N, C-alpha and C positions, 0 to 999 in steps of 0.2 A: 562354476558348476561342474560336477563330475559327469562322465559319460552316462552312467547308470541313471542318474536323475533326469538327464536330458531324454534318454530313451523312454523313461516312464512318462514324462510330460508329453512327449510326442504321441505315445500310444494313447494316453488318456484324452488328448485333444481330438483324436479320431474315434473316441468311444469304443476302442477295442479292449477286450479282456486279454490277459496274458495268454490264456488258452487259445484265443483266436489268432493272436500273433504267432504263437508256437505252431499251430496247425498250418498257417500260411507258409511259414519258413521250414516246416518239416523238422522241428526240434521239439523237445519236451517243454511243458509249461515251466518246469523247474529251471531249465536253461534260461528262459526269458527272465524269470525271477532272479537268477544269479547275475545276469547282465545288469539288471536294474539295481541290484544291491552292490554292484562292483565287486562281486565275489569272483567272477570270471568275465571275460570280454569276448564279444563276437569276433569270429574270424573275418577275413576280408570279404569272402563271398556273402556272409550273413550281413555285414555292414552295407554292402551294395543292395541286397534285398531290402534291408530296413530303410535305406535312403529312398529307394523306389516306393516302398509302401507309404512312407511319410511325406513323400514329395519334397525332399530336402536333399541337397548334395551330400556326399560322404564328407567332403571338406567342411561343410557347415555343421554336419552332425558332430564331427570331431572337434571343430573349433569352439562349439558351444560348450564343450566339456573342459576346455582349458581355462 
């Protein structure tokens, strides 16, 4: 599984929209979309925020993508 797909699945499991995640992380909705489509990748700070938001460790978040 790729990181983007995992991010999308985690977001959907919490019933968040891309806009809601973007607002929480102070990024654009397009940025969240790009992460989920593997066009770009979150920086380390954003990965930490995403792991906190989804209650999953950064390591688990990344390992699911491998």
